[in-house]
Z-matrix of the N, CA and C atoms (Angstrom, degrees):
N
C 1 1.502
C 2 1.577 1 103.71
N 3 1.221 2 116.38 1 126.25
C 4 1.561 3 117.81 2 171.55
C 5 1.537 4 112.74 3 -86.74
N 6 1.342 5 113.48 4 175.68
C 7 1.472 6 114.65 5 -177.93
C 8 1.510 7 115.58 6 -69.67
N 9 1.465 8 117.83 7 -22.77
C 10 1.451 9 114.21 8 176.68
C 11 1.548 10 111.46 9 -77.18
N 12 1.341 11 118.22 10 -12.08
C 13 1.467 12 117.97 11 -178.32
C 14 1.478 13 112.12 12 -102.97
N 15 1.327 14 114.55 13 -9.84
C 16 1.435 15 119.51 14 -172.56
C 17 1.597 16 112.44 15 -74.53
N 18 1.333 17 119.91 16 134.28
C 19 1.350 18 123.11 17 178.43
C 20 1.507 19 110.74 18 -65.66
N 21 1.320 20 122.07 19 135.62
C 22 1.433 21 124.00 20 -176.72
C 23 1.592 22 107.53 21 -62.49
N 24 1.330 23 117.71 22 147.40
C 25 1.329 24 124.79 23 176.40
C 26 1.570 25 114.75 24 -60.86
N 27 1.383 26 110.45 25 -41.52
C 28 1.513 27 119.59 26 178.19
C 29 1.538 28 108.04 27 -114.25
N 30 1.331 29 114.55 28 122.00
C 31 1.428 30 121.86 29 -171.53
C 32 1.556 31 107.74 30 -99.07
N 33 1.261 32 114.27 31 147.92
C 34 1.568 33 116.95 32 171.74
C 35 1.566 34 108.72 33 -80.68
N 36 1.315 35 116.58 34 167.63
C 37 1.392 36 118.53 35 178.38
C 38 1.518 37 110.85 36 -64.36
N 39 1.401 38 117.19 37 -34.82
C 40 1.458 39 121.86 38 176.85
C 41 1.432 40 116.47 39 -62.29
N 42 1.450 41 112.59 40 -32.48
C 43 1.451 42 117.49 41 177.09
C 44 1.518 43 109.47 42 -73.31
N 45 1.267 44 118.80 43 -44.26
C 46 1.400 45 120.91 44 178.20
C 47 1.544 46 115.49 45 -62.15
N 48 1.239 47 114.39 46 -41.41
C 49 1.502 48 121.13 47 177.79
C 50 1.486 49 110.71 48 -64.29
N 51 1.340 50 116.09 49 -39.18
C 52 1.543 51 121.76 50 177.71
C 53 1.507 52 108.60 51 -63.66
N 54 1.344 53 117.27 52 -46.05
C 55 1.410 54 119.02 53 -175.29
C 56 1.589 55 109.40 54 -71.84
N 57 1.340 56 120.11 55 -33.99
C 58 1.409 57 116.80 56 -174.81
C 59 1.604 58 104.59 57 -91.48
N 60 1.274 59 119.44 58 -3.50
C 61 1.485 60 122.40 59 179.16
C 62 1.584 61 108.77 60 58.06
N 63 1.310 62 115.08 61 49.98
C 64 1.445 63 122.08 62 174.67
C 65 1.546 64 113.04 63 -129.56
N 66 1.285 65 121.28 64 155.86
C 67 1.465 66 122.26 65 -178.18
C 68 1.519 67 107.94 66 -79.14
N 69 1.278 68 113.44 67 155.56
C 70 1.530 69 119.93 68 -176.10
C 71 1.492 70 109.98 69 -59.44
N 72 1.399 71 114.54 70 -34.42
C 73 1.482 72 121.30 71 -179.23
C 74 1.546 73 109.63 72 -61.35
N 75 1.360 74 113.89 73 -40.46
C 76 1.494 75 119.18 74 -179.07
C 77 1.594 76 107.50 75 -67.74
N 78 1.220 77 118.12 76 -42.55
C 79 1.461 78 116.37 77 176.93
C 80 1.487 79 111.60 78 -59.57
N 81 1.284 80 120.90 79 -44.97
C 82 1.500 81 126.58 80 178.34
C 83 1.540 82 109.88 81 -59.16
N 84 1.358 83 110.12 82 -41.72
C 85 1.568 84 114.45 83 175.28
C 86 1.491 85 112.05 84 -57.35
N 87 1.342 86 113.23 85 -50.75
C 88 1.517 87 117.13 86 176.20
C 89 1.432 88 113.26 87 -55.15
N 90 1.316 89 119.82 88 -40.23
C 91 1.504 90 122.36 89 179.80
C 92 1.486 91 109.75 90 -60.84
N 93 1.398 92 117.51 91 -46.16
C 94 1.412 93 122.15 92 178.25
C 95 1.493 94 114.40 93 -60.49
N 96 1.333 95 119.38 94 -33.24
C 97 1.472 96 123.34 95 -174.74
C 98 1.595 97 107.80 96 -94.38
N 99 1.341 98 116.43 97 3.21
C 100 1.520 99 121.13 98 -177.16
C 101 1.528 100 115.34 99 67.84
N 102 1.305 101 117.33 100 25.48
C 103 1.410 102 123.40 101 179.26
C 104 1.497 103 118.12 102 -104.87
N 105 1.360 104 117.82 103 0.18
C 106 1.484 105 127.81 104 -179.83
C 107 1.493 106 107.72 105 -82.27
N 108 1.306 107 117.47 106 159.20
C 109 1.401 108 121.79 107 171.61
C 110 1.667 109 110.24 108 -63.25
N 111 1.191 110 117.57 109 158.57
C 112 1.542 111 118.56 110 178.96
C 113 1.546 112 108.85 111 -58.64
N 114 1.330 113 111.27 112 136.11
C 115 1.503 114 119.58 113 179.05
C 116 1.515 115 111.17 114 -117.61
N 117 1.345 116 114.14 115 154.60
C 118 1.525 117 123.00 116 179.80
C 119 1.583 118 98.69 117 -115.32
N 120 1.392 119 112.44 118 133.50
C 121 1.412 120 115.47 119 171.97
C 122 1.571 121 103.23 120 -105.13
N 123 1.256 122 113.66 121 124.46
C 124 1.515 123 121.58 122 179.33
C 125 1.556 124 110.51 123 -77.17
N 126 1.202 125 118.80 124 161.29
C 127 1.497 126 124.72 125 175.60
C 128 1.486 127 113.96 126 -50.12
N 129 1.347 128 116.75 127 -40.62
C 130 1.464 129 122.26 128 179.00
C 131 1.557 130 111.09 129 -76.38
N 132 1.344 131 121.92 130 -1.23
C 133 1.433 132 122.64 131 173.91
C 134 1.491 133 113.76 132 96.79
N 135 1.380 134 119.45 133 -5.88
C 136 1.369 135 124.10 134 -179.23
C 137 1.521 136 107.96 135 -84.33
N 138 1.392 137 115.27 136 148.45
C 139 1.431 138 127.13 137 -175.07
C 140 1.538 139 108.35 138 -98.75
N 141 1.288 140 116.00 139 136.08
C 142 1.477 141 124.12 140 170.65
C 143 1.476 142 109.97 141 -130.59
N 144 1.337 143 116.31 142 151.97
C 145 1.400 144 121.98 143 170.43
C 146 1.562 145 111.64 144 -123.85
N 147 1.284 146 111.43 145 130.34
C 148 1.509 147 118.89 146 -176.07
C 149 1.638 148 104.13 147 -67.96
N 150 1.284 149 115.63 148 144.83
C 151 1.425 150 119.10 149 177.77
C 152 1.485 151 109.64 150 -65.90
N 153 1.310 152 123.75 151 -36.94
C 154 1.400 153 126.25 152 176.98
C 155 1.479 154 110.13 153 -61.78
N 156 1.328 155 114.74 154 -41.71
C 157 1.552 156 114.08 155 179.86
C 158 1.532 157 111.27 156 -68.92
N 159 1.270 158 116.52 157 -35.74
C 160 1.503 159 117.80 158 178.94
C 161 1.561 160 111.28 159 -67.55
N 162 1.286 161 112.72 160 -39.54
C 163 1.524 162 119.09 161 177.71
C 164 1.576 163 110.40 162 -63.39
N 165 1.281 164 115.05 163 -47.08
C 166 1.528 165 123.50 164 175.83
C 167 1.488 166 110.64 165 -57.39
N 168 1.347 167 116.93 166 -45.81
C 169 1.504 168 125.11 167 -176.51
C 170 1.637 169 104.86 168 -63.64
N 171 1.306 170 112.65 169 -47.02
C 172 1.488 171 112.89 170 177.38
C 173 1.485 172 119.99 171 -65.28
N 174 1.306 173 112.83 172 -35.39
C 175 1.559 174 117.81 173 174.62
C 176 1.529 175 106.82 174 -67.69
N 177 1.350 176 121.18 175 -35.14
C 178 1.475 177 120.12 176 175.61
C 179 1.535 178 114.59 177 -64.07
N 180 1.340 179 114.98 178 -30.33
C 181 1.479 180 120.00 179 -179.40
C 182 1.601 181 105.37 180 -73.62
N 183 1.251 182 117.54 181 -30.44
C 184 1.508 183 117.50 182 -177.74
C 185 1.503 184 108.72 183 -72.75
N 186 1.345 185 116.72 184 -40.02
C 187 1.423 186 124.96 185 179.16
C 188 1.502 187 113.28 186 -64.61
N 189 1.259 188 118.78 187 -34.62
C 190 1.456 189 125.45 188 -177.41
C 191 1.604 190 113.04 189 -81.61
N 192 1.284 191 111.51 190 -18.47
C 193 1.564 192 120.24 191 -177.78
C 194 1.522 193 108.99 192 -70.87
């Protein structure tokens, strides 16, 4: 996989919502309830999700099912 095809290490909320096929409002609801993957708040106030944190969160959902 070359660098143009690589998934970014830090994903935007839009990228996460697209991957999970959920609305942005759903993601924010999960955050409020403490059910979202771990998020990073950048100095400019934007939110990012590390790829590893998203993958770990998804793996945890499979174990809970």
